[in-house]
gemmi code that builds the backbone of each chain (N, CA, C; Angstrom):
import gemmi

chains = {
    "A": [
        ("MET", (70.697, 107.145, 91.472), (71.110, 105.767, 91.708), (71.453, 105.578, 93.183)),
        ("ALA", (71.028, 104.471, 93.748), (71.250, 104.209, 95.166), (72.723, 103.947, 95.441)),
        ("ASP", (73.147, 104.203, 96.665), (74.500, 103.851, 97.071), (74.641, 102.341, 97.030)),
        ("ALA", (75.718, 101.897, 96.414), (75.878, 100.467, 96.188), (76.417, 99.732, 97.403)),
        ("GLY", (76.887, 100.453, 98.416), (77.390, 99.795, 99.618), (78.819, 99.329, 99.451)),
        ("SER", (79.409, 98.879, 100.552), (80.814, 98.487, 100.560), (81.023, 97.203, 99.759)),
        ("GLY", (82.062, 97.200, 98.931), (82.415, 96.003, 98.182), (81.460, 95.684, 97.061)),
        ("ALA", (80.610, 96.596, 96.764), (79.549, 96.301, 95.792), (80.106, 96.194, 94.382)),
        ("VAL", (79.352, 95.462, 93.576), (79.696, 95.240, 92.176), (78.822, 96.130, 91.300)),
        ("GLY", (79.401, 96.678, 90.268), (78.637, 97.424, 89.273), (78.871, 96.824, 87.901)),
        ("ILE", (77.932, 97.069, 87.011), (78.012, 96.547, 85.646), (78.119, 97.712, 84.672)),
        ("VAL", (79.082, 97.612, 83.760), (79.104, 98.501, 82.604), (78.742, 97.671, 81.382)),
        ("MET", (77.632, 97.993, 80.777), (77.257, 97.380, 79.502), (77.904, 98.230, 78.417)),
        ("PHE", (78.862, 97.625, 77.721), (79.736, 98.406, 76.851), (79.467, 98.064, 75.382)),
        ("ALA", (79.021, 99.063, 74.636), (78.649, 98.846, 73.233), (79.533, 99.692, 72.312)),
        ("HIS", (79.456, 99.422, 71.040), (80.336, 100.097, 70.079), (80.010, 101.574, 69.934)),
        ("GLY", (78.710, 101.891, 69.795), (78.315, 103.263, 69.496), (78.168, 103.477, 68.001)),
        ("ALA", (77.396, 104.508, 67.637), (77.174, 104.825, 66.219), (76.778, 106.292, 66.124)),
        ("ARG", (76.820, 106.810, 64.896), (76.484, 108.232, 64.711), (75.000, 108.501, 64.949)),
        ("ASP", (74.151, 107.563, 64.547), (72.703, 107.767, 64.647), (72.239, 107.418, 66.066)),
        ("PRO", (71.652, 108.380, 66.776), (71.268, 108.103, 68.170), (70.265, 106.963, 68.295)),
        ("ARG", (69.505, 106.699, 67.229), (68.522, 105.612, 67.305), (69.186, 104.249, 67.386)),
        ("TRP", (70.461, 104.200, 67.020), (71.208, 102.933, 67.125), (71.207, 102.409, 68.558)),
        ("ALA", (71.156, 103.325, 69.519), (71.279, 102.911, 70.922), (69.981, 102.361, 71.504)),
        ("GLU", (68.882, 102.437, 70.770), (67.586, 102.041, 71.351), (67.584, 100.630, 71.938)),
        ("PRO", (68.112, 99.609, 71.234), (68.103, 98.269, 71.851), (68.893, 98.222, 73.160)),
        ("PHE", (69.959, 99.007, 73.244), (70.783, 98.973, 74.450), (70.054, 99.597, 75.630)),
        ("LEU", (69.237, 100.600, 75.348), (68.436, 101.194, 76.427), (67.423, 100.175, 76.947)),
        ("ARG", (66.836, 99.409, 76.034), (65.887, 98.367, 76.461), (66.603, 97.267, 77.253)),
        ("ILE", (67.787, 96.883, 76.777), (68.544, 95.842, 77.489), (68.896, 96.341, 78.895)),
        ("ALA", (69.356, 97.587, 78.998), (69.735, 98.136, 80.305), (68.544, 98.159, 81.257)),
        ("GLU", (67.379, 98.504, 80.732), (66.164, 98.531, 81.549), (65.877, 97.135, 82.116)),
        ("GLN", (66.041, 96.114, 81.279), (65.777, 94.747, 81.743), (66.828, 94.289, 82.749)),
        ("VAL", (68.072, 94.693, 82.530), (69.129, 94.299, 83.478), (68.879, 94.969, 84.829)),
        ("ARG", (68.507, 96.243, 84.806), (68.232, 96.945, 86.076), (67.045, 96.308, 86.795)),
        ("ALA", (66.040, 95.878, 86.044), (64.875, 95.251, 86.667), (65.241, 93.899, 87.274)),
        ("ALA", (66.156, 93.179, 86.623), (66.524, 91.839, 87.095), (67.559, 91.883, 88.213)),
        ("ALA", (68.299, 92.988, 88.311), (69.354, 93.105, 89.330), (69.212, 94.445, 90.025)),
        ("PRO", (68.118, 94.618, 90.783), (67.796, 95.962, 91.293), (68.829, 96.531, 92.277)),
        ("GLY", (69.638, 95.686, 92.901), (70.634, 96.212, 93.834), (71.958, 96.557, 93.180)),
        ("THR", (72.060, 96.341, 91.882), (73.344, 96.502, 91.189), (73.318, 97.746, 90.318)),
        ("PRO", (74.260, 98.664, 90.551), (74.338, 99.813, 89.648), (74.732, 99.365, 88.245)),
        ("VAL", (74.022, 99.847, 87.251), (74.241, 99.462, 85.852), (74.417, 100.731, 85.028)),
        ("GLU", (75.500, 100.768, 84.250), (75.725, 101.892, 83.347), (75.939, 101.384, 81.929)),
        ("LEU", (75.429, 102.119, 80.974), (75.778, 101.895, 79.577), (76.990, 102.761, 79.240)),
        ("ALA", (77.868, 102.245, 78.387), (78.996, 103.056, 77.908), (79.287, 102.656, 76.470)),
        ("TYR", (79.977, 103.541, 75.760), (80.210, 103.339, 74.326), (81.680, 103.570, 73.981)),
        ("LEU", (82.156, 102.776, 73.040), (83.541, 102.897, 72.585), (83.730, 104.146, 71.734)),
        ("ASP", (82.712, 104.498, 70.963), (82.884, 105.580, 69.999), (81.528, 106.242, 69.713)),
        ("PHE", (81.571, 107.480, 69.311), (80.424, 108.253, 68.812), (79.426, 108.665, 69.897)),
        ("MET", (79.211, 107.836, 70.917), (78.177, 108.119, 71.911), (78.792, 108.281, 73.292)),
        ("THR", (78.024, 108.882, 74.179), (78.489, 109.050, 75.551), (77.513, 108.386, 76.510)),
        ("PRO", (77.978, 108.010, 77.724), (79.346, 108.182, 78.214), (80.309, 107.178, 77.610)),
        ("ASP", (81.597, 107.492, 77.669), (82.607, 106.502, 77.326), (82.871, 105.634, 78.564)),
        ("LEU", (83.805, 104.703, 78.445), (84.057, 103.787, 79.562), (84.476, 104.561, 80.811)),
        ("ARG", (85.340, 105.553, 80.611), (85.809, 106.348, 81.757), (84.647, 107.014, 82.479)),
        ("GLY", (83.742, 107.607, 81.727), (82.605, 108.293, 82.336), (81.717, 107.341, 83.110)),
        ("ALA", (81.473, 106.154, 82.543), (80.616, 105.173, 83.226), (81.281, 104.679, 84.505)),
        ("ILE", (82.597, 104.473, 84.445), (83.314, 103.992, 85.633), (83.285, 105.058, 86.725)),
        ("HIS", (83.455, 106.306, 86.338), (83.384, 107.382, 87.346), (82.024, 107.385, 88.038)),
        ("ARG", (80.970, 107.170, 87.266), (79.630, 107.158, 87.876), (79.505, 106.002, 88.868)),
        ("LEU", (80.035, 104.846, 88.512), (79.928, 103.686, 89.401), (80.782, 103.878, 90.649)),
        ("VAL", (81.965, 104.464, 90.481), (82.822, 104.734, 91.650), (82.102, 105.690, 92.594)),
        ("ALA", (81.399, 106.657, 92.046), (80.648, 107.607, 92.873), (79.535, 106.921, 93.649)),
        ("CYS", (79.108, 105.740, 93.186), (78.086, 104.947, 93.891), (78.704, 104.061, 94.959)),
        ("GLY", (80.008, 104.054, 95.086), (80.657, 103.210, 96.074), (81.033, 101.823, 95.561)),
        ("VAL", (80.947, 101.641, 94.262), (81.290, 100.339, 93.680), (82.793, 100.083, 93.812)),
        ("GLU", (83.158, 98.849, 94.142), (84.580, 98.494, 94.268), (85.023, 97.468, 93.233)),
        ("ARG", (84.036, 96.870, 92.566), (84.371, 95.906, 91.512), (83.413, 96.142, 90.356)),
        ("ILE", (83.962, 96.182, 89.166), (83.147, 96.465, 87.978), (83.309, 95.334, 86.973)),
        ("ARG", (82.182, 94.850, 86.501), (82.177, 93.885, 85.400), (81.817, 94.643, 84.131)),
        ("VAL", (82.727, 94.646, 83.175), (82.457, 95.258, 81.878), (81.935, 94.151, 80.954)),
        ("VAL", (80.680, 94.270, 80.564), (80.053, 93.243, 79.717), (79.949, 93.818, 78.308)),
        ("PRO", (80.719, 93.268, 77.361), (80.736, 93.845, 76.015), (79.513, 93.424, 75.204)),
        ("LEU", (78.723, 94.399, 74.811), (77.571, 94.129, 73.942), (78.046, 94.216, 72.499)),
        ("PHE", (78.931, 93.293, 72.183), (79.476, 93.139, 70.840), (79.114, 91.734, 70.376)),
        ("PHE", (79.045, 91.549, 69.069), (78.806, 90.199, 68.569), (80.069, 89.357, 68.705)),
        ("GLY", (81.131, 89.796, 68.075), (82.277, 88.921, 67.958), (83.521, 89.444, 68.646)),
        ("PRO", (84.466, 88.528, 68.891), (85.725, 88.892, 69.547), (86.737, 89.386, 68.528)),
        ("GLY", (86.540, 90.591, 68.016), (87.453, 91.173, 67.040), (88.450, 92.112, 67.706)),
        ("GLY", (88.990, 93.010, 66.903), (90.045, 93.886, 67.385), (89.635, 94.785, 68.535)),
        ("HIS", (88.400, 95.266, 68.533), (87.969, 96.131, 69.629), (88.069, 95.388, 70.963)),
        ("LEU", (87.601, 94.153, 70.991), (87.583, 93.437, 72.264), (88.934, 92.839, 72.621)),
        ("ARG", (89.743, 92.565, 71.594), (91.052, 91.975, 71.887), (92.083, 93.034, 72.254)),
        ("THR", (91.900, 94.260, 71.790), (92.951, 95.277, 71.959), (92.408, 96.552, 72.596)),
        ("ASP", (91.411, 97.176, 71.942), (90.985, 98.513, 72.380), (90.388, 98.489, 73.791)),
        ("VAL", (89.484, 97.551, 74.022), (88.805, 97.544, 75.322), (89.775, 97.150, 76.452)),
        ("PRO", (90.614, 96.109, 76.274), (91.601, 95.837, 77.329), (92.508, 97.031, 77.611)),
        ("ASN", (92.885, 97.783, 76.573), (93.727, 98.964, 76.810), (92.992, 100.018, 77.629)),
        ("LEU", (91.711, 100.221, 77.315), (90.922, 101.187, 78.090), (90.790, 100.730, 79.538)),
        ("ILE", (90.580, 99.441, 79.736), (90.430, 98.921, 81.091), (91.753, 99.059, 81.861)),
        ("ALA", (92.860, 98.834, 81.170), (94.168, 98.994, 81.828), (94.365, 100.445, 82.281)),
        ("GLU", (93.940, 101.390, 81.456), (94.050, 102.811, 81.843), (93.209, 103.112, 83.073)),
        ("GLU", (91.997, 102.574, 83.091), (91.099, 102.870, 84.214), (91.555, 102.154, 85.488)),
        ("THR", (92.130, 100.973, 85.332), (92.663, 100.254, 86.487), (93.829, 101.041, 87.090)),
        ("ALA", (94.660, 101.617, 86.232), (95.784, 102.431, 86.730), (95.271, 103.688, 87.433)),
        ("ALA", (94.165, 104.232, 86.938), (93.621, 105.468, 87.512), (92.857, 105.213, 88.808)),
        ("HIS", (92.415, 103.966, 89.025), (91.617, 103.613, 90.220), (92.243, 102.370, 90.865)),
        ("PRO", (93.341, 102.534, 91.609), (94.086, 101.361, 92.094), (93.262, 100.436, 92.998)),
        ("ARG", (92.230, 100.964, 93.643), (91.439, 100.109, 94.545), (90.293, 99.393, 93.843)),
        ("LEU", (90.108, 99.741, 92.608), (88.970, 99.210, 91.864), (89.405, 97.966, 91.081)),
        ("VAL", (88.569, 96.922, 91.135), (88.799, 95.740, 90.302), (87.881, 95.858, 89.087)),
        ("ILE", (88.467, 95.816, 87.903), (87.678, 95.921, 86.662), (87.914, 94.649, 85.854)),
        ("GLU", (86.835, 93.947, 85.587), (86.932, 92.663, 84.875), (86.146, 92.737, 83.569)),
        ("LEU", (86.680, 92.088, 82.545), (86.048, 92.092, 81.223), (85.409, 90.727, 80.963)),
        ("ALA", (84.115, 90.725, 80.730), (83.394, 89.487, 80.383), (83.577, 89.206, 78.888)),
        ("PRO", (83.304, 87.982, 78.460), (83.332, 87.706, 77.012), (82.240, 88.494, 76.281)),
        ("ALA", (82.380, 88.594, 74.968), (81.382, 89.290, 74.147), (80.031, 88.596, 74.253)),
        ("ALA", (78.979, 89.402, 74.241), (77.622, 88.841, 74.294), (77.412, 87.802, 73.194)),
        ("GLY", (78.000, 88.041, 72.021), (77.827, 87.131, 70.892), (78.476, 85.774, 71.094)),
        ("GLU", (79.273, 85.634, 72.156), (79.875, 84.335, 72.442), (79.015, 83.502, 73.392)),
        ("ASP", (77.929, 84.086, 73.872), (77.061, 83.376, 74.814), (76.093, 82.455, 74.062)),
        ("PRO", (76.022, 81.186, 74.444), (75.122, 80.262, 73.740), (73.659, 80.713, 73.754)),
        ("GLY", (73.214, 81.343, 74.829), (71.831, 81.813, 74.885), (71.570, 82.929, 73.892)),
        ("VAL", (72.550, 83.823, 73.730), (72.414, 84.917, 72.766), (72.457, 84.360, 71.347)),
        ("VAL", (73.380, 83.440, 71.092), (73.475, 82.807, 69.764), (72.148, 82.125, 69.410)),
        ("ALA", (71.590, 81.388, 70.358), (70.332, 80.670, 70.091), (69.193, 81.653, 69.830)),
        ("ALA", (69.153, 82.762, 70.568), (68.080, 83.744, 70.377), (68.191, 84.408, 69.007)),
        ("ILE", (69.415, 84.696, 68.567), (69.594, 85.319, 67.252), (69.242, 84.318, 66.149)),
        ("ALA", (69.641, 83.066, 66.339), (69.295, 82.039, 65.348), (67.777, 81.888, 65.254)),
        ("ALA", (67.098, 81.881, 66.391), (65.639, 81.753, 66.388), (65.002, 82.950, 65.687)),
        ("TYR", (65.571, 84.123, 65.901), (65.066, 85.321, 65.214), (65.217, 85.181, 63.699)),
        ("CYS", (66.377, 84.686, 63.267), (66.609, 84.512, 61.821), (65.605, 83.527, 61.230)),
        ("VAL", (65.346, 82.442, 61.942), (64.411, 81.433, 61.423), (63.007, 82.032, 61.337)),
        ("ARG", (62.588, 82.759, 62.379), (61.246, 83.367, 62.364), (61.108, 84.391, 61.253)),
        ("ASN", (62.196, 85.093, 60.935), (62.137, 86.160, 59.942), (62.607, 85.735, 58.566)),
        ("GLY", (62.846, 84.449, 58.395), (63.379, 83.974, 57.121), (62.322, 83.454, 56.180)),
        ("GLY", (61.069, 83.498, 56.585), (60.034, 82.868, 55.745), (59.244, 83.876, 54.934)),
    ],
    "B": [
        ("MET", (74.974, 72.784, 48.290), (73.653, 73.265, 48.715), (72.585, 72.705, 47.764)),
        ("ALA", (71.503, 72.246, 48.300), (70.444, 71.643, 47.482), (69.725, 72.716, 46.663)),
        ("ASP", (69.144, 72.292, 45.551), (68.310, 73.197, 44.771), (67.086, 73.568, 45.608)),
        ("ALA", (66.788, 74.856, 45.613), (65.737, 75.325, 46.514), (64.336, 75.161, 45.920)),
        ("GLY", (64.251, 74.835, 44.650), (62.933, 74.627, 44.045), (62.298, 75.934, 43.637)),
        ("SER", (61.193, 75.808, 42.919), (60.511, 76.979, 42.383), (59.874, 77.814, 43.486)),
        ("GLY", (60.042, 79.119, 43.389), (59.427, 80.020, 44.350), (60.036, 79.965, 45.736)),
        ("ALA", (61.153, 79.319, 45.838), (61.726, 79.101, 47.164), (62.288, 80.389, 47.763)),
        ("VAL", (62.344, 80.370, 49.081), (62.850, 81.502, 49.858), (64.257, 81.186, 50.328)),
        ("GLY", (65.127, 82.176, 50.287), (66.460, 82.042, 50.858), (66.691, 83.128, 51.898)),
        ("ILE", (67.617, 82.864, 52.795), (67.931, 83.816, 53.861), (69.367, 84.300, 53.682)),
        ("VAL", (69.544, 85.621, 53.749), (70.886, 86.176, 53.894), (70.998, 86.746, 55.300)),
        ("MET", (71.881, 86.174, 56.087), (72.180, 86.722, 57.406), (73.290, 87.742, 57.188)),
        ("PHE", (72.956, 89.000, 57.410), (73.834, 90.093, 56.979), (74.437, 90.793, 58.197)),
        ("ALA", (75.755, 90.709, 58.307), (76.454, 91.281, 59.466), (77.404, 92.391, 59.022)),
        ("HIS", (77.910, 93.139, 59.975), (78.744, 94.294, 59.649), (80.080, 93.898, 59.048)),
        ("GLY", (80.732, 92.897, 59.660), (82.093, 92.547, 59.253), (83.122, 93.282, 60.087)),
        ("ALA", (84.340, 92.733, 60.119), (85.430, 93.336, 60.891), (86.749, 92.857, 60.306)),
        ("ARG", (87.831, 93.516, 60.684), (89.137, 93.140, 60.143), (89.600, 91.787, 60.667)),
        ("ASP", (89.308, 91.496, 61.918), (89.783, 90.263, 62.544), (88.842, 89.111, 62.177)),
        ("PRO", (89.363, 88.083, 61.501), (88.468, 86.997, 61.068), (87.768, 86.301, 62.230)),
        ("ARG", (88.338, 86.374, 63.426), (87.693, 85.721, 64.575), (86.393, 86.404, 64.957)),
        ("TRP", (86.213, 87.642, 64.496), (84.968, 88.365, 64.769), (83.764, 87.594, 64.243)),
        ("ALA", (83.964, 86.843, 63.157), (82.831, 86.172, 62.501), (82.403, 84.894, 63.206)),
        ("GLU", (83.162, 84.449, 64.199), (82.861, 83.137, 64.811), (81.417, 83.009, 65.293)),
        ("PRO", (80.859, 83.993, 66.006), (79.459, 83.833, 66.443), (78.492, 83.688, 65.270)),
        ("PHE", (78.795, 84.362, 64.170), (77.887, 84.306, 63.022), (77.916, 82.932, 62.363)),
        ("LEU", (79.087, 82.304, 62.374), (79.171, 80.938, 61.831), (78.337, 79.993, 62.693)),
        ("ARG", (78.388, 80.189, 64.006), (77.572, 79.339, 64.900), (76.082, 79.605, 64.687)),
        ("ILE", (75.726, 80.879, 64.537), (74.315, 81.217, 64.310), (73.841, 80.606, 62.994)),
        ("ALA", (74.653, 80.713, 61.944), (74.264, 80.164, 60.637), (74.064, 78.652, 60.732)),
        ("GLU", (74.939, 77.997, 61.483), (74.818, 76.541, 61.654), (73.473, 76.201, 62.302)),
        ("GLN", (73.085, 76.977, 63.312), (71.807, 76.708, 63.993), (70.618, 77.008, 63.079)),
        ("VAL", (70.737, 78.062, 62.271), (69.637, 78.396, 61.373), (69.485, 77.299, 60.320)),
        ("ARG", (70.595, 76.822, 59.786), (70.524, 75.743, 58.782), (69.927, 74.481, 59.392)),
        ("ALA", (70.272, 74.200, 60.632), (69.727, 73.002, 61.284), (68.227, 73.145, 61.520)),
        ("ALA", (67.772, 74.387, 61.827), (66.358, 74.597, 62.142), (65.506, 74.748, 60.879)),
        ("ALA", (66.132, 75.106, 59.767), (65.390, 75.325, 58.507), (66.109, 74.577, 57.393)),
        ("PRO", (66.104, 73.245, 57.452), (66.960, 72.467, 56.544), (66.606, 72.617, 55.069)),
        ("GLY", (65.392, 73.025, 54.738), (65.032, 73.181, 53.320), (65.335, 74.558, 52.771)),
        ("THR", (65.850, 75.448, 53.605), (66.036, 76.846, 53.203), (67.513, 77.154, 52.984)),
        ("PRO", (67.869, 77.620, 51.800), (69.260, 78.045, 51.599), (69.580, 79.262, 52.477)),
        ("VAL", (70.692, 79.197, 53.170), (71.095, 80.260, 54.096), (72.511, 80.694, 53.746)),
        ("GLU", (72.696, 81.997, 53.576), (74.031, 82.540, 53.313), (74.348, 83.626, 54.333)),
        ("LEU", (75.590, 83.666, 54.755), (76.092, 84.802, 55.519), (76.651, 85.825, 54.531)),
        ("ALA", (76.505, 87.104, 54.860), (77.124, 88.151, 54.041), (77.527, 89.298, 54.964)),
        ("TYR", (78.440, 90.130, 54.473), (79.010, 91.186, 55.310), (79.000, 92.519, 54.568)),
        ("LEU", (78.769, 93.566, 55.322), (78.762, 94.918, 54.754), (80.170, 95.378, 54.417)),
        ("ASP", (81.145, 94.981, 55.217), (82.495, 95.520, 55.063), (83.516, 94.511, 55.589)),
        ("PHE", (84.695, 94.582, 55.073), (85.883, 93.851, 55.547), (85.880, 92.350, 55.213)),
        ("MET", (84.718, 91.713, 55.232), (84.661, 90.264, 55.050), (83.877, 89.910, 53.793)),
        ("THR", (84.048, 88.680, 53.332), (83.303, 88.200, 52.160), (82.491, 86.970, 52.529)),
        ("PRO", (81.398, 86.685, 51.768), (80.907, 87.449, 50.625), (80.207, 88.732, 51.063)),
        ("ASP", (80.085, 89.668, 50.114), (79.234, 90.825, 50.355), (77.785, 90.453, 49.997)),
        ("LEU", (76.888, 91.396, 50.091), (75.475, 91.080, 49.837), (75.290, 90.556, 48.410)),
        ("ARG", (75.964, 91.191, 47.462), (75.837, 90.776, 46.059), (76.271, 89.318, 45.882)),
        ("GLY", (77.391, 88.979, 46.474), (77.888, 87.609, 46.343), (76.933, 86.592, 46.949)),
        ("ALA", (76.376, 86.924, 48.113), (75.450, 85.993, 48.767), (74.175, 85.842, 47.943)),
        ("ILE", (73.699, 86.947, 47.373), (72.480, 86.888, 46.555), (72.733, 86.061, 45.300)),
        ("HIS", (73.895, 86.223, 44.693), (74.211, 85.412, 43.506), (74.179, 83.927, 43.852)),
        ("ARG", (74.704, 83.575, 44.991), (74.700, 82.161, 45.390), (73.275, 81.636, 45.553)),
        ("LEU", (72.425, 82.468, 46.167), (71.039, 82.024, 46.378), (70.286, 81.934, 45.052)),
        ("VAL", (70.516, 82.889, 44.158), (69.871, 82.836, 42.843), (70.293, 81.554, 42.119)),
        ("ALA", (71.550, 81.177, 42.267), (72.034, 79.944, 41.636), (71.341, 78.709, 42.206)),
        ("CYS", (70.793, 78.822, 43.397), (70.037, 77.722, 44.016), (68.582, 77.711, 43.564)),
        ("GLY", (68.161, 78.684, 42.783), (66.779, 78.742, 42.333), (65.870, 79.548, 43.242)),
        ("VAL", (66.457, 80.280, 44.152), (65.656, 81.096, 45.067), (64.991, 82.247, 44.316)),
        ("GLU", (63.735, 82.538, 44.656), (63.022, 83.647, 44.006), (62.659, 84.769, 44.979)),
        ("ARG", (62.814, 84.473, 46.274), (62.539, 85.506, 47.286), (63.619, 85.385, 48.352)),
        ("ILE", (64.170, 86.544, 48.715), (65.262, 86.543, 49.694), (64.887, 87.433, 50.863)),
        ("ARG", (65.048, 86.877, 52.046), (64.895, 87.671, 53.261), (66.292, 88.017, 53.766)),
        ("VAL", (66.571, 89.307, 53.839), (67.850, 89.760, 54.386), (67.617, 90.064, 55.867)),
        ("VAL", (68.257, 89.276, 56.723), (68.077, 89.438, 58.176), (69.338, 90.104, 58.728)),
        ("PRO", (69.230, 91.348, 59.182), (70.425, 92.071, 59.611), (70.845, 91.652, 61.023)),
        ("LEU", (72.048, 91.118, 61.106), (72.597, 90.761, 62.418), (73.344, 91.971, 62.955)),
        ("PHE", (72.558, 92.999, 63.198), (73.041, 94.243, 63.765), (72.269, 94.454, 65.062)),
        ("PHE", (72.866, 95.209, 65.987), (72.130, 95.522, 67.207), (71.066, 96.570, 66.928)),
        ("GLY", (71.492, 97.709, 66.442), (70.572, 98.834, 66.402), (70.290, 99.335, 65.001)),
        ("PRO", (69.173, 100.065, 64.878), (68.775, 100.627, 63.592), (69.475, 101.959, 63.337)),
        ("GLY", (70.772, 101.886, 63.029), (71.535, 103.110, 62.768), (71.660, 103.367, 61.275)),
        ("GLY", (72.669, 104.123, 60.905), (72.830, 104.545, 59.518), (73.013, 103.399, 58.544)),
        ("HIS", (73.708, 102.349, 58.962), (73.905, 101.232, 58.036), (72.559, 100.644, 57.612)),
        ("LEU", (71.682, 100.437, 58.598), (70.413, 99.783, 58.270), (69.402, 100.742, 57.664)),
        ("ARG", (69.526, 102.026, 57.982), (68.561, 102.984, 57.438), (68.941, 103.427, 56.022)),
        ("THR", (70.212, 103.389, 55.696), (70.659, 103.939, 54.405), (71.461, 102.937, 53.588)),
        ("ASP", (72.563, 102.451, 54.145), (73.497, 101.647, 53.339), (72.848, 100.349, 52.860)),
        ("VAL", (72.206, 99.624, 53.769), (71.656, 98.324, 53.381), (70.474, 98.484, 52.414)),
        ("PRO", (69.532, 99.401, 52.665), (68.475, 99.611, 51.656), (69.033, 99.983, 50.281)),
        ("ASN", (70.105, 100.769, 50.239), (70.703, 101.111, 48.948), (71.272, 99.876, 48.253)),
        ("LEU", (71.937, 99.032, 49.024), (72.479, 97.798, 48.438), (71.347, 96.909, 47.924)),
        ("ILE", (70.268, 96.825, 48.689), (69.140, 95.987, 48.278), (68.497, 96.561, 47.020)),
        ("ALA", (68.402, 97.883, 46.938), (67.834, 98.500, 45.724), (68.687, 98.164, 44.508)),
        ("GLU", (69.996, 98.182, 44.663), (70.887, 97.815, 43.548), (70.660, 96.371, 43.110)),
        ("GLU", (70.542, 95.485, 44.087), (70.376, 94.070, 43.742), (68.992, 93.790, 43.155)),
        ("THR", (67.992, 94.519, 43.623), (66.649, 94.366, 43.070), (66.638, 94.810, 41.606)),
        ("ALA", (67.359, 95.894, 41.319), (67.448, 96.361, 39.928), (68.184, 95.341, 39.057)),
        ("ALA", (69.176, 94.676, 39.650), (69.975, 93.716, 38.879), (69.238, 92.388, 38.677)),
        ("HIS", (68.254, 92.104, 39.537), (67.520, 90.826, 39.476), (66.024, 91.134, 39.496)),
        ("PRO", (65.454, 91.533, 38.337), (64.065, 92.025, 38.335), (63.043, 90.981, 38.802)),
        ("ARG", (63.365, 89.712, 38.683), (62.391, 88.677, 39.084), (62.516, 88.292, 40.549)),
        ("LEU", (63.514, 88.826, 41.188), (63.792, 88.438, 42.572), (63.130, 89.426, 43.543)),
        ("VAL", (62.478, 88.898, 44.567), (61.948, 89.752, 45.634), (62.951, 89.721, 46.787)),
        ("ILE", (63.417, 90.902, 47.182), (64.393, 90.976, 48.284), (63.778, 91.829, 49.385)),
        ("GLU", (63.644, 91.254, 50.557), (62.998, 91.942, 51.680), (63.980, 92.082, 52.835)),
        ("LEU", (63.886, 93.199, 53.519), (64.788, 93.478, 54.647), (64.021, 93.340, 55.958)),
        ("ALA", (64.472, 92.443, 56.814), (63.871, 92.281, 58.143), (64.423, 93.355, 59.090)),
        ("PRO", (63.756, 93.580, 60.226), (64.328, 94.504, 61.218), (65.640, 93.949, 61.789)),
        ("ALA", (66.408, 94.820, 62.414), (67.668, 94.408, 63.035), (67.410, 93.380, 64.140)),
        ("ALA", (68.330, 92.423, 64.261), (68.205, 91.414, 65.308), (68.054, 92.060, 66.690)),
        ("GLY", (68.734, 93.178, 66.906), (68.680, 93.840, 68.212), (67.327, 94.452, 68.526)),
        ("GLU", (66.430, 94.477, 67.548), (65.079, 94.988, 67.809), (64.118, 93.873, 68.211)),
        ("ASP", (64.590, 92.633, 68.184), (63.728, 91.505, 68.523), (63.660, 91.325, 70.051)),
        ("PRO", (62.459, 91.224, 70.612), (62.359, 91.083, 72.074), (63.076, 89.846, 72.607)),
        ("GLY", (63.092, 88.757, 71.837), (63.792, 87.559, 72.308), (65.298, 87.764, 72.370)),
        ("VAL", (65.835, 88.501, 71.399), (67.275, 88.789, 71.403), (67.606, 89.754, 72.541)),
        ("VAL", (66.780, 90.771, 72.713), (66.991, 91.721, 73.820), (66.986, 90.980, 75.161)),
        ("ALA", (66.028, 90.094, 75.349), (65.931, 89.365, 76.625), (67.145, 88.466, 76.839)),
        ("ALA", (67.616, 87.825, 75.761), (68.782, 86.940, 75.897), (70.037, 87.732, 76.244)),
        ("ILE", (70.190, 88.912, 75.651), (71.366, 89.731, 75.966), (71.273, 90.253, 77.395)),
        ("ALA", (70.075, 90.653, 77.807), (69.897, 91.121, 79.189), (70.232, 90.005, 80.164)),
        ("ALA", (69.759, 88.794, 79.873), (70.052, 87.658, 80.762), (71.537, 87.386, 80.819)),
        ("TYR", (72.199, 87.533, 79.689), (73.661, 87.346, 79.669), (74.344, 88.387, 80.566)),
        ("CYS", (73.905, 89.631, 80.460), (74.492, 90.688, 81.291), (74.299, 90.397, 82.770)),
        ("VAL", (73.114, 89.942, 83.126), (72.834, 89.658, 84.541), (73.723, 88.507, 85.022)),
        ("ARG", (73.838, 87.456, 84.226), (74.672, 86.300, 84.611), (76.136, 86.690, 84.732)),
        ("ASN", (76.575, 87.631, 83.900), (77.995, 88.000, 83.894), (78.285, 89.250, 84.701)),
        ("GLY", (77.311, 89.733, 85.413), (77.509, 90.978, 86.148), (77.894, 90.767, 87.609)),
        ("GLY", (78.017, 89.515, 88.008), (78.262, 89.280, 89.456), (79.708, 88.969, 89.749)),
    ],
}
model = gemmi.Model(1)
for chain_id, residues in chains.items():
    chain = gemmi.Chain(chain_id)
    for i, (resn, *xyz) in enumerate(residues, 1):
        res = gemmi.Residue()
        res.name, res.seqid = resn, gemmi.SeqId(i, " ")
        for name, pos in zip(("N", "CA", "C"), xyz):
            atom = gemmi.Atom()
            atom.name, atom.element = name, gemmi.Element(name[0])
            atom.pos, atom.b_iso = gemmi.Position(*pos), 0.0
            res.add_atom(atom)
        chain.add_residue(res)
    model.add_chain(chain)
structure = gemmi.Structure()
structure.add_model(model)
structure.setup_entities()
């Protein structure tokens, strides 16, 4: 991964994780598209459970790239307990461990109107 | 819900479920859009865990509408253990319980290129 330069922003795409490694396949495709669309931005995938890296590991990789601000984008459908409690707690730990780093949490992907519309369109196409 | 008529198709939008009821908010929005786009098709939400109705309950509702074929559209990101094992087992149980009903399982929403692209676009927009 290229050096991100001073003040650079990095993205952590943060997903739940699962026991079956094939569960991660869509996230690998999403990450590939994000990297293609934002070629100057370091992008890491991270998982809450079962898979690696975890949030800490992904943040360490971005810090090693010179990133000073990180946007954690949750690849979750809904704003449940993980996003209301677990993820903010993890971010608070990492913020304490990296005082110069700004870590921001975006809303869940499932709260985005474009994502909602795409899933609805998928349901309609597959409902016949 | 209107009577679906003879041979009609119904959709079950099937999500994981979570303890926090706010987790379901995106799915309610998605269901609203699907109903608006397919006004003649009975649409039910169902959950694997924590929330109601479960798959059985949603199928009973559709059968009561006169539906004879059901498309189960999994609102899951990846093809992990739930979709490879748990959901097919549930569908097999319901197929045995309703011999005249055809129940088909669509791929996970996260495997759809349109959904992948929408999530990637969301990440790019929220990564700056």
